[in-house]
N, C-alpha and C positions, 0 to 999 in steps of 0.2 A: 340647780340645788345641790349638786355634788360637793360644792364648796362648803356647805353647811357642816357636814360631819367629816371633813377631810382630816382634821387633827384628832378627832375622836377615834377614827379608824386606826390611826397610828399611835394612839395613846401609849401603849406599852413601849414602843420604840422611843417616844419622846421622854418618857420617864427614865428609860435606861440611858439614852445618849446624852440628855441634857440634865439628868439628875433631878427631875421634877418630883414633887411629892404627889400623892393621889389627889390631895386638895387642889394643888396647882393645875393638875391635869383637868380636873372638873371645871375650873374657871376658864379654861380655853373653850369649852363648850358654852359655858354661861356667858362669856363675852359676846358670842354670836347672838344669843338670845337678847341680851341687853342692847346690843347694837341694833337689832331688828326693831325693838320697841322704840328706841330713840329715833330711828330712821322713819318708822311709820308715823309717829306723831309729828316729826318735823316736816315730812312731805305733805301731810294734811294741813299743817299750820300755814304753810306758804302756798297751799293749793296747787302743788305740782301736777296732780293728775288732770287738773283743768287747764293749766297753763300749757302743758306739753301733751301732744298726742300720746295715748297710752303705749302704743308700740314703740315710739321713740324713747319714752321714759324707760321701758323695760330693756331696750337695746343697750342704752348707756349704763343702766344699773347692772346688767349682766356682765358687761365689759369691766366695770369697776370691781365687781365681785371677783372676777378672774384675777385682776391685778392685785387686789388686797390679799387674796388667798395665796398667790404666788410669792408674796413678801415673806412668807414663812421660809422659803428656800434660802433667804439671805441669812438665816439662822441668827436673828437678833436675840437679845436676852429675853428673860421672861416678860419684862414690861413691854418690849417690842412685840413679842408674840401676842400679848393681850390686845395691843393696839391694832395689830393686823387682823385679829379675829373680830374685834369690835367693828372695824371698818367693813369687814365682810358682811356682818349682820346688817349694818346700815345700808349697804348696797342691796342686799337681798330684800330689804323692805321696799325697794323700788321694783322688785320682780313679782313677789307673791301676791300682795293685795291688788295691784293693778291687773295682774293676770286673771284673778277671780272676777273682777269687775269686767274685764275685757271679754271673758267667756260668756258672762251674763248678757252682753250686748248682742250675742248671736242666737240666744235661745230664750223663748218664753215657755212653750211646751217642751218638756224634756230637759229643763234646766238642771234638775237634780242629777241626772245621768251625765250630762255634759260636764258639770262641775266636778262630779265624782271622777270622771276620766282624767280631768286636769290634775286633781289632787293625787290621783293614782300615778300620773307621770312624775309629779313632784316627789312622790314617795320613792319610786324606783331611782330617781336621781339622787335622793338623799342616801339611799343604800349603796350607791355605786362605789364610794371609797372603800367599803368593806370588801367588795368584789375585787377591786384593783389590788388591795392588800393581799387577798387570798391568791389571786393569779400570779402576783409578783413573787410569792414564796419568800425566798431569801434575798430578793433584790432590795435595793435601797428604798427607804421610806420616801425619798424625794419624788419617786415616780408616782406615788399616790397623790401627792400634792399637785404635781405637774399635770397629771391626768385630770384631776378635778378642775383645774384652771382651763385646760383645753376644752373640757365639756362646756364650761360657762361661755367661753369665747365662741364656740360653735352655736350655742343657743342665741347669743347676741346676733350672730349673722342670720339665723333663721327668723328672729323677730324683726330684724331690720329690713330683710329682703322679701319675706314671704307671708307676713301676717298683717292683717288690717282689722280695724274695728267693725263690729257688726251693725245691723240696721236698727237695733232696739236699744239705743243709748238712753242713759239716765239724765235727769235734769241736773243742772249745775249745782254742786254741793261744796261748801267750804267749811273749815273747822273753826268754830268759835265756842266759847263757854256756854252760851245760851242754847246752841244746838246740842251740845253734849248733854246738858241737863234735860233737854227735851227727850233725848234718847233714853236716858237713865230713868225718867219718870214713866216711860211707857212700859206697862207691866208685861205684855207679851214679849217685848224685846228683852226685858230683864230676865225673864225665864229662859228664853232662847240663849241668852248670853251665859246664864248660870249653867245651863246644860253644856255649853262650850267650855266653860272654865273647868267643870268636872272632867270632861274629856281631855283637856290640855294638862291637867294635873298628872294624868297617867301617861300620856303619849310620849312627850319628849324625854321624860326621865327614863322610861323603858328603852327608847331608842338610844339614849346616851350611854346607858349602863348595861345593856344586854351583852355586849362583848365581854365585859368584866364578869358577868354572871356565867357566860358560856365558858370562859377560860377556867374559872373556879370549878364549874361542874365537870369539865373535862378531866380534872385531876381526881375527881371523886368517882368517875365511872365512864362508860362508853359515851362518845360524843357523836351525834348525827353528822354525816358527811365528813367525819374525820378531822374537821378543822373548825375552830371557833369563829374565824372570820367568814368562812363560807356559810356556816349556820346563821350568823348574824345577818349576812346579806340576804339569805333566803327568807328569814323571818321578816325583815323590814320590807324587802321587795314584794313579798306576798301581799302586802297591803295594797299594791296596785290592783290585784284581783278584788280585794275587799272594797276599794273605792268604787269600782265598776258595779259590784254587787249592791253596795249601799245606795248608789245613785239609781239603779234599776228598781230596787225595792221602794225607795223613797217616792219615786214618781207613781208607784202603783198602790202601795198600802199606806203611804203617808210619811211625812218627815218625823213626826213624834214617835210613831211606832218603831220606825227603822232605827232612829238614834237611841231610843231607850233599849231596844233589843240588842243592838251592837254593844252598848255599854254594859249590859247584863252579862254578855258572853265574855267580853274583855276583862271585866272585873273578876269573873269566875276563874279565868285563866291566870290572872295575877295572884289569886289566892291559892290556886292548885299547883302551879308549876314547881313549887318547892317539893311537892310530893314525888316528883319524877327524879329528883336529885339522886344520883348514884344508881338509878334504875336502868331499864333497857333503853337503848338509844331511840327506838321507835316511839316510845312514850314521850320522851323529851321533845322529839321532833313534832309529834302530833299536837301537844299542848302549845308549843312555841309557835307553830305555824298558824293554828287557829287564833292565837293571840295576835299575831302579826296581821292577820286578815281583819279581825274585828276591831282592833284598837284604832285603826285609821279609817275604817270603812264608813264611819258616820261623819267624818270631819267636814267634808264639803257641804253636807246637808245643813249644818249650822249656818254657814254663810248663805246658802240658798234661802234658808228660812228668814234670815235678817233682810235679804233683798226683797222678800215678799211681804214682810210685816212692816217695814219701814215706810215712812213718808217718802215718796220718790225723790224729794229734794234733799233727803238726809241719808240716802243709801251709802254714799261715800263716807260720811261721818260715822254712821252706825257700824259699817264694816271695819273701818280703821280702829274705832274704839274697842270693838269686840276682839280683834286680833291683837291690839296692843296690850290690853289687860290680860288676855289669855296667855300671851307669850311672857308677860311679866311674871305670871304665876309659875311658869315653867322654871324660872331661875331658882325659885325656892325649892321646887321639887327636885331639880337636878342637884342642887347643893345638899339637900337633906339625905338623899338615898345612900351615899357612901357612909354617912354618919350612922344611919340605921344599920347598915351592914356591919360596921365596926362594933356597934352596940350588941348586935345579935351574934357576933363571933364569926361572921361570914356572910356570903351572898345568898345562901339557900332560901331564907325567909324574908329577905330584904324587900322584895316586891309587895309584901303585905301592906307596906306603907302607902301604896298607890290605890288600894281598894276603895277608900272613902270617896275618891274622885268620881268614878263611874256610878257609885251609889247615889251621890247627890245629883249628878248630871241626869241620870235616868229619872229620878223623882221630878226634877224641874221640867223635863220634856213631857212627862205624863200629866203634870199639872197644866202645862201650856195647852195640851190637847183638849182640856175641858173648857177652855175659854172660847167665846164666840169668834174672836179674831183669828183663831186657828183655821177657820174656814178659808182664809186667804192662802193657806199653804198648799202647794202642789195641786192647784186647781180644785181645792175642796177636799183633797185627801189629807187628813190630819196625821 
């Protein structure tokens, strides 16, 4: 997953070296989101997760992500950069959704924690380019790109040599319009997906633009850890702890309470972080790290909920549809945020545009909790 934000982490360098505009820099991240959506739908349409063993699919997809990411090192023009990032997103669609389904084949009891730990690992991987950039200091930006590709190749080797599917497999599922409509007509699944959409409106826009916020905040006052890239890594990577906490809570107090609570906290942080602008570094760090923990802590629980609420024959379709639509929504949020910042005259209050997402998402999950079908969540823990 380090390939996901490899160009986001070096955005300032790409803007300076290649003369990109802020809008063009945003589209390098959005190209990955679009590629992911297209890849997820295409993989489902041709039934790849059923044709190939999941471990083999993930192995080849991770290797392809490494190669597509490394294409940035060839320094193509802007159109070439977009194609490389689009291909990276397509490849990662062969990693993330199958990995969620693969983890679910190993657990029935404790599935929330297991999937939370998986998404926690994905979160730390996504943050890795910011750490590479910070550790590199004044070194060439190419090392960040090369390091992300090396990580993806390493993961391909791990999946190819050391991972296998678990004993609790799902029934065969394929993608067709009738199955899609069956998923959309199911009210509990609609509410779980609406909760996920609210979560996704906030998540990737924050991840994509927190470095820009941190760089601007550093000019206005003291910056935690003394470096915007280090702060961004700490904030995003702290989500690994959040995912473990969210999984543990979800298996004990319920999926709905956990997701609604996490979104309430993350939405509050989005609303409040502007108050820390120019203030003491510890206050910026406190709000930012709490936000990093809470913004992703509930993510895996939406997928766990769908795997429990769906017809077993439609788990693959429901998960793919939820992920594809959620990631499609992130394209709009990522595109919108710098325009909001420009309209407000800076990044201080730009994250207010993300607050409606967790509000809607928390409402949807609390509504889901009132339905009788919610008894199927987490062994009866709603």
